[in-house]
N, C-alpha and C positions, 0 to 999 in steps of 0.2 A: 853017200855021194861025196865025191872029192870037193874040197874047198875050191872056190872059183871066184871070178870077178865078172859082173855084168858090165862089160867094158864100156868106158866113157860115161858111166853114170856115177856122179859123185857119191862117195861113202859106201860103195858096194864091194870094196876090196875085202877079200877073205871071208865071204859070207858062208856060213854053214847052215843051210836050211834045216828046220826041225821036222820037215816031212819030206819023203823021198820023191814026191811027184809035183812037178810044176807044169804050167801050161802057158800058152801065149794067146793073147786076144788081139785080133786085128779088127779095126772099125773102118768102114768104107770112107775113103778120102783122107785118112791119116796114114802117113808113110812109115810110121814107127810102131812097133809092137808094144803091148803091155804084158809084163811077166807077172804072174800071180800064182798062188798055190792052187792045186787041183782040189779045192775045197768046195763041195756043193753048196754049203750054206753061204759062203762068201760070194760065190758066183751068182747064186740066186738073188742075194741082196743087191749086188751090183746090177744085175739084169732088171730088177724092179725099178731102178732109177733111170734107165735108158729106154726110151720108147721109139721104136721104129728106125733105129740106126742099124743098118745091115752090118753084121759082125761074123767073125769066124773064130771059134775057140778050138785050139789044137794042143795035144800033149807036147811038152818040150822034151826033145831028145837030150838026155844027159851028156851025150858026146859033144853037143854044140856048146855046152858050158865049159867043158875041159879044154876045147880047142875052138874058140869063137872065130868066126870068119872076120878078118880085119876089114874087109870091104863092106860089111853089113852095117846098117845104121844102128846106133845104140838104141836100146829100148826107150820109149817115152817115159815109162814109169815101171818100177819094180815094187811089188808088195811081197814082203818076206814074212812068213809065219814066225812068231816068237813064243807061241804057246797057245792054249785053247782060247780062241776069240781075240787074240792079241797079235798086232802086226807092226812091222817097221816098213816105212815107205821111203823109196828113193826116187827122185825126180831129176830129169836132166835140166830142169829150170831152177832147182834149189841148190844152195851151197852146202847143205848137209842133210842127212836123213832125219825123219821124224820117227821116234821109237815109242813102243808101248802104247800103241793106238788101238782103241776099239774099232770094230769093223766099220761103223758109220763114219768115223773120222778118216780112216784109211781110204774109204770110198770117196770122201770129200776131196782129199788130195788128188786122187786119180781123176775125178771129174773136172777139177780145176785145170789139170794138165790137158785134158781133152779139149776144154774150151779154148785154152791158149793155143794149142796145136792147130785147132780148126781155124782160128783167127789168122794164123801165120801161113796157112796152106792155100795156094791159089785154088779158086773154085767159084762158087756162085755168089760171092760176097766181096764187097770193096773195103768195108771197115766194120767195126763193132762198137757197141755201146755197153757200158756198165750200167745196167738198169733192170727193171722188171718190165714185163709186157703181158697184156691180156687183151682179149677181144670181148666186147659186150654187145651182143646182138649184131655182130659184124663190124663194129667200130673198134679199131685197134688203138689202145692207149699205151704209150711208152711212159713208165713210171720212174721217177728219179727224185732224189732228195738228199739232204745232208745225212750223215751217219745218225742212226737211231731215229730216222724219220718214219720208220714203220713200213718200209717198202715190202720186205719179205712177208711180214705179218699180213699186210693188206692183200698181197697176191694170194696167200694161203686162205684168207677169209673169202675172197672172191671165188676161189676154186670150189666152194661148196654149192655154187648155183649153176643150174643146167644151161643158162643163157650165156655163160662165160666159158671161153677157152683160154688155156694158159700157154704162153710162148716161153717165158723164162722168168727167173727172179734174179739173174746175175749178169749174164752176157747175152747180148742180142746181135747176131750178125745182120748187116744191112746189105742188100744186093744193089747192083748198079742202078736199077730202076727205082730205088727207094723202098722196095718191099722188104718187110721184116722176115727173117729166116729162123724157123724154130730149130733148136738143136736137139730137142727131144729129151732134155735132162730135167728130172723132177725138181720142183722148187724145194728149197731148204728153209726150214722154219726154226727160229730161235726158241729154245726151251729153257726153263718151263714157260708155259704160256703166261701172259700178263695176268695179274690178279683179277683185273676187271673183265677178262674174257668171258663172253656169253656162254650159257649152257649149249646153245646150238653150235657154236664154234668148237667148243670142247668135244662135243659128240662127233663132229665132222673129223677132227684130228684123230680121235680115238679110232674111228672106223678106218681111216686111210693111212695112218702113220706107218711108214716103212722103216728102213734102217735108222736107228736113233741112238744117241748117247745122252749124257746129262746136259749138253750144250745145244745140240742141234738135232733135228730129225728131218727126214725126207718125206714128202707128201706126194706119192705117185698116184694122183687122182685120174679117173677115166677121161677127163676133159683136157689132159695134157696133149698138145699137138705133137704129132710124130716128127721125127727128124727129117729136115728138108722141106717141110711144109712152108709155103710162103704166103704172106697176106699183106695187103697195103697198109701202111702206117698212116694214121689220121691225126692223133693228138699227142702232144708232149705234155704230160701232167707232172708238174712240180709239186711234191708233197711238202706241206708246211704244217708240221704237227706242233700244237701248242698245249699249254697246261689246261686251258679252259676255253669255252666258246663253242658255238654251233658249227656244224660242218657247212661249208659254203664253197662255191667255185668263183674264182676271179679270172679275168682275162690276164694274159701274160704278154708283155710287149714283144715285138719281133726281136729286138736287140737282146732281151734277157733270154728268150727262147734259144737264140743262137748261142749265147754265152754258156748257158747251162748244158746245152747239147754238146758243145765242143769240150767242156770240162770232163765229160764222160766218154769221150771218143777213144777208141782203141785202134791204132794204126793197123791197116790190113796188110795183105801180102805184098802189095805194090809199093808200100812205104808211106811216110807221113803226108807228102804233098797231095797225092790222089785222095787219100783218106780225108784230109781237110776239105778239099773241094767237094767231095761227096757229102760230107757232114753239113757243109754250108748249103748245098742244094736241098738236102733233106729238111733242114730247119725252115727253109722258105716254103716247103710244101705242108709242113705241120701247123696245126692250130695249137698255140700255146695257152695252157690253162694252169692255174694254181689251185690246189685243193688245200684249204685251210681247215683243220679239224683237230679235235681233242679226243673224240670218242670213235673207236673203230666201227661200231655198229652203225652209227650215224653216217660215217663216211661211206661205208659199204652201201647203205640204203640210198644215199644221194647219188652215187655213181650208177647204180642199177636203174634208178628212176630216170636220171638225166639222159643216159646214153641208151637205155632200153626203149625210149619213146621215139628214137630217130628213124628206125626202120632203114630203108634204103636211101633216105634223104640225109646226106651228111655234109651239105653245103653250109649249114648254119649250126654251130654248136652252142648257141645261146638258148635261153637268156642266162647270162652270168653277170656277176658284179664287175665293176670297173677294175682295171689293174691296180695293185698295190704298188707302193714305192719299191723299186728294185732292192733286193737284199744283197748285201755284200757276200762274197764267197765265205763259206763257213770258216770261222777262226775260233778254235777251242779256247776256253778260258785259260788264263795263265795259271799253270800249276804251281804248287808250292815249291820253293827251292829245296834242293837236296843238300845233305851234308857232304862237302867236297872231300872230306878225309875218309868217308866210308866207302869200302869196296863195293862195287856193283858188278853184276854179271848178267848176261843175256838169259831171257826165259827159254826153257828147254823146248817150248812149243812154237818158237818163232825162228824163221830162217830168211835168208835173202832169196827173193824170187827174181829171176832175170827175165826182162821183156825187151827183146832187141838189145840195144846198148844200155838200156836203163836198168836200174835195180830198185827193188822195193822190199821193205820188211813185210812179211806175210805170215799169217797163222791160218791153219785149216779152218774153214768156215767163215773167215772174214774176207772182205774185199781187200785190195792192196792198200794198206793204210799209209805207208810212209815212203815217199820217194827219197832216195839217198843220193845227195851230191857227194863229190869226192871227199870232203871233210867228214861228213856223216858216215860215209862208207868206211873210212879209216877208223872212226870211233867204234862203229859196230863190230868191226873185225877185232879190235883190241879187247872188247868186252866179252870175247869168247872165254877169257880167263878173268877172274875177279880183279878189279882195279879201281882205285879211287880217282876222282876227277883231277886231283893234284898231280898224279902221275901221268894221266892221259894228256893233260895240257902241255907237259914237258915234251912228250913224244911228238905231239902235234906240231910244236914249235920246230922240231927237227924236220918233220915231213913237209911243212908248209912255211919255209923261212920268210916268204914275202908277206905273210900275215902278221899283224902286231899281236903280241901276247895278250893284250886286253881284249882284242876282237875274238881270238881263239877261245879265251876263257869264258867270254860272254856267250858265244855260240855253243860251247860245250855244256855250260850250265843249263841253258834253255833246252837243248836237245835231250839231255839226260833227264831233266825234270819232266818233260813231256812223255818220253819213253817210259819212265817210271809210273806216271799217272795212268798210262794205257796198259800197264802190266807187261810191257815188252822187255823191261829189265827190272831187277829187284836187288835188294841188299844181299850180298853173298853170305852164305852160312846157313 
């Protein structure tokens, strides 16, 4: 096959696929195609993670690669084979491709693109939430918390029970009437399981584990709601995981419910103002609760007992303990300072993901971790090549002459220390 470019997709210039056959995948409601190898194992693995989303898989005519239609929309995502079971992914949302990925991670980047594309496309939703969501005996819980609060693990644990249906573990579209919309994407579980995971949980994961690598695995269980299914949302559940103590439910004030909901809102196709108004209306409809827990099995049992007893009467979600003092937005511990003379470079598994006019540092399998302001975006771009902080601050002084050198040096030191602590940058060499 001739070398070609998947036009307008960053990083796909002069690709020479290692297999002669490619195909295109179209999913209902998404106006851009996905290009992937005609590899039955990869297609089957991807299909296992998408439930009930009408799709069309067609061979890709090599002639369209040699002479692409300039009026056609660029692909949403391109998965390029790089060897047996190894892939490189290209996304219209990312500033560079990800290379040498196992199938599960390649699928992860594709599903992230699908979630984002769906959120941007006019349809049956107004905005979205970064959250998990389940129904327990008909009561829908929207699960959210700080990083490492255990959201995905709790969703996976709850998926073992027949009285539970799974909506999502990452992105939840919300319709104009406040109903939650299932995307039909299988939840993703962090691996390996925690040391304290129960035998029952391990058995459940072993039975239903789909595409997986050493960091994450997908869990396509039978109780995953199909794409487009809508359910009323009832409870906003803030996860508060602690080192010790029994599992218990506390009330959540209306103000904190609204604050936490807005923190996790994703602007919909109509823009931020309608999205904010819809999120505000949803917060007034939901009952806010806080789940304080240290043990996964205790938390699971508590939720099943508490919400399983309600039946059709969902006017009262008590009894619960009184609200705790509102917690401040999560602020990570101050990381250790870095050596300003040591060259650092970006991690190979991190890239900039564009969401509208905003940009975030993102890794496959993680939520969008870092919003980049103009200074941070310049720093990230310069770290594509090894550079010490001493050099970067000189360049920043030229780019941002209105900022004092002391302010730039302080911001640079703090940002690089946090990025290093998260593994997003590392010493060169």
